[in-house]
N, C-alpha and C positions, 0 to 999 in steps of 0.2 A: 503493499500501500505506500507505504513511504518514496518507493523508487517510484511509483506512476505517480507522484505527486510532484517532485523535483523533476524529472520530467518533464511534464504539463507547464511547470514553470519555464524550464528552459526553451521550449518551444512557444510562451507567448515573451515572456517580459523580453528577451534581448529586440523583437520587432518592436513591440510598444512603447522602450526607450530609444530606440533608435530614431522612429517618430517623431516622438515629443523632441529630443535632440535635435533633428533637422529643425524643429519651426522655431525652437529657441537660436539655432544656426538663424534663420530666414531674418526671426527681428532682430536681432543682435547684427546684422548686417545691412539689412533695410535702413535700420533707426541709426545706429552709431557708428557703420562703415568698419567695424573690426568684428571680430569673433574670442570667443577665450578660447587658450590652449586647455583648461579642461574639458570645457564642453567638446569641444573637437579629440579629443583623446579619449572620452568617453563614446562618443558614437562610435568611431574605431574601436575600439573593444567591443562596444555591442553588435556591431555589424561581424565583428570575429566572432564572438559567438553563437551569432544567428547562422553564419555559414559553414561552420561546424555541425552542421544538417544535414550536407552534403557532400562536405571536400574532408579532405585528413590537413589534419595539421602544417605537413609537408607541401602536401599542392597549394595549400594559401599561402605558406612562407615561400613556394615556388613564383608562383604567380606574382604575388607585391614584389619582389627581387627584380623581374621583369617589368612592372610597374614601373619601380624605382628609377631603373634605368630608361624608360617611354619620359619620364619625366625629367630626368637627368639632364635628355635630350632636349626636349623641348625646350627646356629652361634657358639650354644654351644655346638654341638656334636663337631663341626670343635676345637673348642678350647680347648676341650679336650681332642681328638684324637691328638692334634698337643704339648700340655703339657705333655701326656703319653709317647708319642713317641720320642718326640726332647724334652720336656721339657725346651718347649719355648712357650706358650700357651701367656705369657703376651706380644710379641711380635706379635700377629696376626697380626692387622693392619700394622706392619711395616715391615715385610719381608714376610708375608706369603699372604696377601688379603690388595688390598687398599681401604682404606675410603670410596673413591668415587666409589667405587664396592658396598659397602652395602648402600649408600645413594639414585645409582641411581636404585638398588633395592626396596627399600624402596617407591623411587618417581613413579617407573612403577608400581607398584605392585595396583595402585588405578587403571589400564586400565584392571584388569582379575576379572573375578572370581575366586574363590578358586581351584575349578581343575585344571580351564587353565592356572594360573598361579607355579602351581605343573609343569603343561607341557609345560610350559617356559621356569623353571629355567632349568628342567633336558635337555630341546632340548640347553640352552643356556650353559649349561657347555659342553654336546655332542660336538657343536659348538666350543665350546674352544680346545676339545681335538684333533679335526681334524685341527683345527687352528698351533697347536705343532706336528701335525701330518706332516702336508703341510709343516712347515717350516724346516722339518729336527731336531727338538731339537735345532734349534740355536737360538729361542727366549727365553732369559732368564726371559722375565716376559709373561704373557697374557694377554692384552688389556679384558678384560668383558667386562665391561661396552660397547664400543668401540663394540667387537663385538655382543651380544647383544642386543644393537641398530638397530641392521637390521632385529633382527626378529622382534621387536617394528614394523619399517619399513613396514613390510611385515603382519603384522597382522590391522596395522592402512588403508593400502593401499587395504587392503582385504575389510574392512569393507567401504571405504569410496566409493569405487566401484561397491559393493554390496547393499550398505544401508542396513547391516543387520550385529549384533554384531558376530565375529569370535569365535563359540562354539564346542569344540567335544563330550562334554557332558552336561550334562543341569544341573548347580549347583544344584539345587534343589534332584536329586539323589545325589548326590555329599556327599551333607547335610546330608541325610539320612541314610548315610552310618558310617558318626563318629557322 
């Protein structure tokens, strides 16, 4: 009986906590243009616990390492572009992108396979462009983590309702391509 109670708590507590934390990030990012480290790390931990329903610890770690390299590449290219175009690469996290956005991506990366994270990253950038268009260009800054957290809510909500991992293509196929 106790195992059943523990199992059921582990089935609904991480996704519920993740959804609540995503809404906190949404509010923080839109209101204050910052997210707290504790909330981001708590979100990453709850997403990790939730993902253990489908993947082993080793698989999650390996996916996260690929995602880490992806983010290093992306931010390296962004730094290079800003340095070449504006001569201002050293101010990447002061002027161009928030450090909280990078922290958010590092923490939520744990919730995705390699291909799914790439798709999430692209969808979140498209969502930010749509936000900018809808605001008629009046938004001086774009709350990336807040907007992307809504995508996490959709992912976790889908997984909780269907009790299956949200996936576009198997990671094994993607891993064979790289």
